[in-house]
C-alpha positions in Angstrom: -14.6 10.2 -0.8 -13.5 7.3 1.3 -13.1 6.9 5.1 -10.3 8.5 6.9 -9.0 5.9 9.3 -6.8 8.4 11.1 -9.7 10.6 11.8 -11.8 7.6 13.0 -9.2 6.7 15.6 -8.6 10.4 16.5 -4.8 10.2 15.6 -2.4 12.1 13.3 -1.3 10.7 10.0 2.3 10.4 11.3 1.3 8.4 14.3 3.5 5.6 15.5 2.1 2.1 16.1 1.8 2.8 19.9 -0.4 5.8 19.1 -2.6 3.7 16.7 -3.0 1.1 19.5 -3.8 3.8 22.0 -6.5 5.2 19.8 -8.0 1.8 19.2 -7.8 0.9 22.9 -9.7 4.0 23.9 -12.4 3.7 21.2 -12.6 -0.1 21.2 -13.6 0.0 24.8 -15.9 3.0 24.4 -17.9 1.4 21.6 -17.7 -2.3 22.7 -21.3 -3.6 22.8 -20.9 -4.7 26.4 -19.8 -1.2 27.6 -21.3 1.3 25.2 -24.2 3.5 26.4 -25.4 3.8 22.8 -28.2 1.6 21.4 -26.8 -1.8 20.3 -27.1 -1.2 16.5 -25.2 2.2 16.7 -22.6 0.8 19.1 -21.9 -2.1 16.7 -21.6 0.2 13.8 -19.0 2.3 15.6 -17.2 -0.7 17.0 -16.9 -2.2 13.5 -15.6 1.2 12.1 -13.0 1.6 14.8 -11.9 -2.1 14.4 -11.6 -1.6 10.6 -9.5 1.5 11.0 -7.2 -0.3 13.5 -6.9 -3.4 11.2 -5.7 -1.2 8.3 -3.4 1.2 10.2 -1.8 -1.5 12.2 -0.7 -3.4 9.1 2.3 -1.7 7.4 1.4 -2.8 3.9 -2.2 -1.8 4.1 -1.4 1.4 5.8 1.2 2.4 3.2 -1.3 1.7 0.4 -4.1 3.6 2.3 -1.7 6.6 2.8 -0.9 6.7 -0.9 -4.3 5.9 -2.5 -7.0 6.1 0.2 -9.7 3.8 1.4 -11.6 3.4 -1.9 -8.5 2.1 -3.8 -7.5 -0.1 -0.9 -10.8 -1.9 -1.3 -10.4 -2.3 -5.0 -7.0 -4.0 -4.7 -3.4 -3.3 -3.7 0.1 -4.5 -4.6 2.2 -6.5 -2.2 5.5 -8.2 -3.1 4.9 -7.2 -6.7 1.5 -8.9 -6.9 -2.0 -7.4 -7.0 -3.8 -8.7 -4.0 -7.6 -8.8 -3.8 -9.2 -5.7 -2.5 -9.2 -5.2 1.3 -12.5 -6.2 3.0 -13.1 -5.8 6.7 -13.7 -9.3 8.0 -16.8 -8.1 9.8 -15.7 -9.5 13.1 -14.7 -6.7 15.4 -14.9 -9.0 18.4 -12.0 -11.1 17.0 -9.8 -7.9 16.6 -10.8 -6.9 20.1 -9.9 -10.3 21.5 -6.5 -10.4 19.7 -5.7 -6.9 21.0 -6.8 -7.3 24.6 -6.3 -11.0 25.0 -9.9 -11.5 25.8 -13.3 -10.7 24.3 -14.6 -9.8 27.7 -14.8 -6.0 27.8 -14.9 -6.1 31.6 -11.8 -8.2 31.9 
């Protein structure tokens, strides 16, 4: 069974965009490597997971596909504008998502 991005962000399935952002804001700061009290490897794993969940749920097309088919099918491929798009892959750069969201990559700023 695939990941549940809603559970990862601690939000309900019917959450609005502002609730998705609130969940990411809270957990992104909690697990940011500069702020987390966890060991660096564990912190980075959680930071990536939270960033991936936000990236999917904040995009209406990816979210709709995820809601209907789940994480495993999302990664196999999804339809958009009548075309099969390549499967979703997290870009592996949670710092970029954090920077776009907060306007800076500095967790203390």
